[in-house]
C-alpha positions in Angstrom: 156.7 -116.9 -167.2 160.2 -116.5 -165.7 161.1 -120.0 -166.8 160.3 -119.1 -170.4 162.4 -116.0 -170.2 165.4 -118.0 -168.9 165.1 -120.7 -171.7 164.8 -118.0 -174.4 168.4 -117.0 -173.7 169.6 -120.6 -174.3 167.9 -121.0 -177.6 168.3 -117.5 -179.1 171.6 -115.9 -179.7 172.2 -112.6 -177.8 171.6 -109.5 -179.8 174.6 -107.2 -180.0 175.0 -104.0 -181.8 178.4 -103.2 -183.2 178.7 -99.5 -183.1 181.4 -97.7 -185.1 182.2 -94.8 -182.9 184.9 -93.4 -185.2 182.5 -93.2 -188.1 179.9 -91.5 -186.0 182.5 -89.0 -184.7 183.8 -88.2 -188.2 180.2 -87.6 -189.3 179.6 -85.3 -186.4 182.8 -83.3 -186.9 182.2 -82.8 -190.6 178.7 -81.3 -190.0 179.8 -78.7 -187.5 180.0 -75.1 -188.5 183.3 -73.4 -187.8 183.0 -70.5 -185.3 185.2 -67.6 -186.4 187.4 -65.9 -183.9 187.3 -62.2 -183.1 187.9 -59.8 -186.0 190.6 -58.0 -184.1 192.9 -59.1 -181.3 192.9 -55.9 -179.3 190.2 -56.2 -176.6 190.6 -52.5 -175.5 188.0 -49.9 -175.9 187.3 -48.4 -179.4 187.0 -44.8 -178.2 189.3 -43.5 -175.5 188.5 -39.8 -175.8 185.7 -40.0 -173.2 186.4 -40.0 -169.5 184.6 -42.4 -167.2 181.9 -40.7 -165.2 182.8 -40.0 -161.6 180.3 -40.9 -158.9 181.0 -37.5 -157.2 179.5 -35.7 -160.2 175.8 -35.4 -159.3 173.3 -33.0 -160.7 172.4 -30.5 -158.0 169.6 -28.7 -159.7 166.3 -29.4 -161.3 162.9 -30.9 -160.4 164.5 -34.4 -160.0 166.9 -33.3 -157.2 165.1 -35.2 -154.4 163.5 -37.9 -156.4 165.8 -40.7 -155.5 166.3 -39.8 -151.9 163.9 -40.5 -149.0 163.3 -37.9 -146.3 165.4 -38.6 -143.3 163.0 -38.5 -140.4 163.9 -39.1 -136.8 161.2 -41.5 -135.8 161.4 -43.5 -132.6 162.6 -47.1 -132.7 160.3 -50.0 -131.9 161.5 -51.3 -128.5 162.4 -55.0 -128.2 160.9 -57.5 -125.7 162.3 -57.1 -122.3 162.6 -53.3 -122.4 161.6 -51.8 -119.1 159.0 -49.4 -120.7 157.0 -52.4 -121.7 156.8 -53.7 -118.1 155.6 -50.4 -116.5 151.9 -49.6 -116.5 150.8 -47.1 -119.2 149.3 -43.8 -118.0 145.9 -42.6 -119.1 145.9 -39.6 -121.4 143.6 -36.8 -120.2 140.8 -36.3 -122.8 141.4 -32.5 -122.8 145.1 -33.1 -123.7 144.3 -35.1 -126.8 144.2 -32.1 -129.1 147.5 -30.7 -127.7 150.6 -30.5 -129.9 152.5 -33.0 -127.7 150.0 -35.8 -128.1 149.5 -35.0 -131.8 153.2 -35.4 -132.3 153.2 -38.7 -130.5 150.3 -39.9 -132.7 152.1 -38.8 -135.8 155.2 -40.6 -134.8 153.2 -43.7 -134.0 151.6 -43.7 -137.4 154.9 -43.1 -139.1 156.6 -46.0 -137.3 153.6 -48.2 -137.9 153.7 -47.6 -141.7 157.4 -48.3 -141.9 157.3 -51.4 -139.8 155.9 -54.7 -141.0 152.8 -54.9 -138.9 149.2 -53.9 -138.5 149.0 -51.8 -135.3 151.2 -50.2 -132.7 150.8 -49.0 -129.1 152.6 -46.1 -127.5 154.7 -48.2 -125.1 156.1 -50.1 -128.2 157.9 -46.9 -129.3 159.0 -46.1 -125.7 156.2 -43.8 -124.6 154.3 -45.1 -121.5 150.9 -43.7 -122.5 147.6 -45.4 -123.1 
């Protein structure tokens, strides 16, 4: 098969295409649509009577006052690996103390930190409180 291919070049003249690039370019250029320039040369604003709004001007009244802001709560940070509180043994919480305000605040802080952090669960030593 390859032999037939080689011999076909000897017997048949090579096919060439004479392409007239100038004719093609003139045809292309004549079919383009002209794009008009701007109608006026002044790129400035049309209305100058308005003042730009300042970022210090903020509405201080209304039902939407606190809509964009989140409450700033002082939740404990999640401690990093190597922190000494993670190495000390956690103390047991007395069952009678579970209903106390101190333990309920610790639980509320743990739930708040857990919901803000990307995770599933949290232990008290992870927020710096050595309790179990």
